[in-house]
C-alpha positions as CSV (number, residue, x, y, z in Angstrom):
1,X,5.9,-113.6,22.5
2,X,7.2,-112.7,19.0
3,X,10.8,-111.6,18.6
4,X,12.4,-110.1,15.5
5,X,15.9,-110.9,14.6
6,X,16.3,-108.1,12.1
7,X,19.3,-105.9,12.8
8,X,18.6,-102.3,13.7
9,X,20.6,-100.0,11.5
10,X,21.4,-96.6,13.0
11,X,21.7,-93.5,10.8
12,X,22.3,-90.1,12.1
13,X,20.7,-87.1,10.4
14,X,22.2,-83.8,11.7
15,X,19.8,-81.1,12.8
16,X,20.0,-77.3,12.7
17,X,23.0,-76.1,10.7
18,X,25.2,-79.1,11.5
19,X,27.3,-81.4,9.3
20,X,28.4,-85.0,10.1
21,X,32.1,-85.5,9.2
22,X,34.3,-88.6,9.2
23,X,37.8,-87.5,10.0
24,X,40.6,-88.6,7.7
25,X,43.0,-91.0,9.6
26,X,46.6,-90.0,10.0
27,X,49.1,-91.9,7.9
28,X,50.6,-94.9,9.7
29,X,53.6,-95.3,7.5
30,X,55.5,-93.3,4.9
31,X,55.5,-94.1,1.2
32,X,58.9,-95.8,1.7
33,X,57.3,-98.1,4.3
34,X,58.7,-96.5,7.5
35,X,56.2,-96.9,10.4
36,X,55.1,-93.6,12.0
37,X,54.4,-93.7,15.8
38,X,51.0,-92.3,16.8
39,X,52.6,-89.6,19.0
40,X,54.4,-88.2,16.0
41,X,51.7,-88.6,13.4
42,X,49.3,-86.0,15.0
43,X,45.8,-85.5,13.8
44,X,44.8,-84.6,10.3
45,X,42.6,-81.6,10.0
46,X,40.5,-82.8,7.1
47,X,37.5,-85.1,6.7
48,X,34.7,-86.3,4.5
49,X,31.2,-85.0,4.9
50,X,28.9,-87.9,5.5
51,X,25.5,-86.1,6.1
52,X,24.2,-82.6,6.1
53,X,21.2,-81.2,8.0
54,X,18.2,-80.3,5.8
55,X,17.9,-76.8,4.4
56,X,15.5,-74.4,6.1
57,X,14.1,-71.0,5.1
58,X,17.0,-69.4,7.1
59,X,19.8,-71.6,6.0
60,X,21.0,-73.3,2.8
61,X,23.9,-75.8,3.1
62,X,27.0,-74.9,1.1
63,X,28.6,-78.4,1.5
64,X,27.2,-81.8,0.5
65,X,27.8,-85.4,1.4
66,X,31.1,-86.6,-0.1
67,X,32.9,-83.2,0.1
68,X,36.3,-83.2,1.6
69,X,36.5,-80.3,4.1
70,X,39.2,-78.6,6.1
71,X,38.4,-78.8,9.8
72,X,39.4,-76.5,12.7
73,X,42.0,-77.8,15.1
74,X,39.6,-77.8,18.0
75,X,35.8,-78.2,18.1
76,X,33.2,-80.6,16.8
77,X,31.3,-83.1,18.9
78,X,32.4,-86.7,18.8
79,X,29.7,-89.3,18.2
80,X,29.9,-93.0,17.7
81,X,27.5,-94.7,15.3
82,X,27.7,-98.4,14.9
83,X,31.2,-98.5,16.4
84,X,32.6,-95.8,14.1
85,X,33.6,-92.3,15.3
86,X,32.2,-89.3,13.6
87,X,32.2,-85.6,14.4
88,X,29.3,-83.0,14.3
89,X,30.3,-79.5,13.3
90,X,28.3,-76.3,12.8
91,X,28.7,-75.6,9.1
92,X,30.0,-72.1,9.7
93,X,32.9,-73.6,11.8
94,X,34.3,-75.5,8.8
95,X,37.3,-73.8,7.3
96,X,36.8,-74.7,3.6
97,X,36.2,-77.3,1.0
98,X,39.2,-79.0,-0.6
99,X,39.2,-79.3,-4.4
100,X,41.1,-81.8,-6.5
């Protein structure tokens, strides 16, 4: 029996009008070096777009991979890919694209 030892890499391509987002982590300490407890830090409502569903005749994406987006406080579906947590959002639920 032949066995392969090649690693299987998983990639997630969103379907429909969905966007895959990696949430920005909350700061763990201030610029002065003071540690911030998790209970106080809260969650950050922004993230980076990792992947976008393919365009269709009824929908053209307005965000692209690499965009930093403002996320709603609630919503999105949590998914784990290769041990990392990502969130799937419908593009119309994103609140905006943050510009530099």
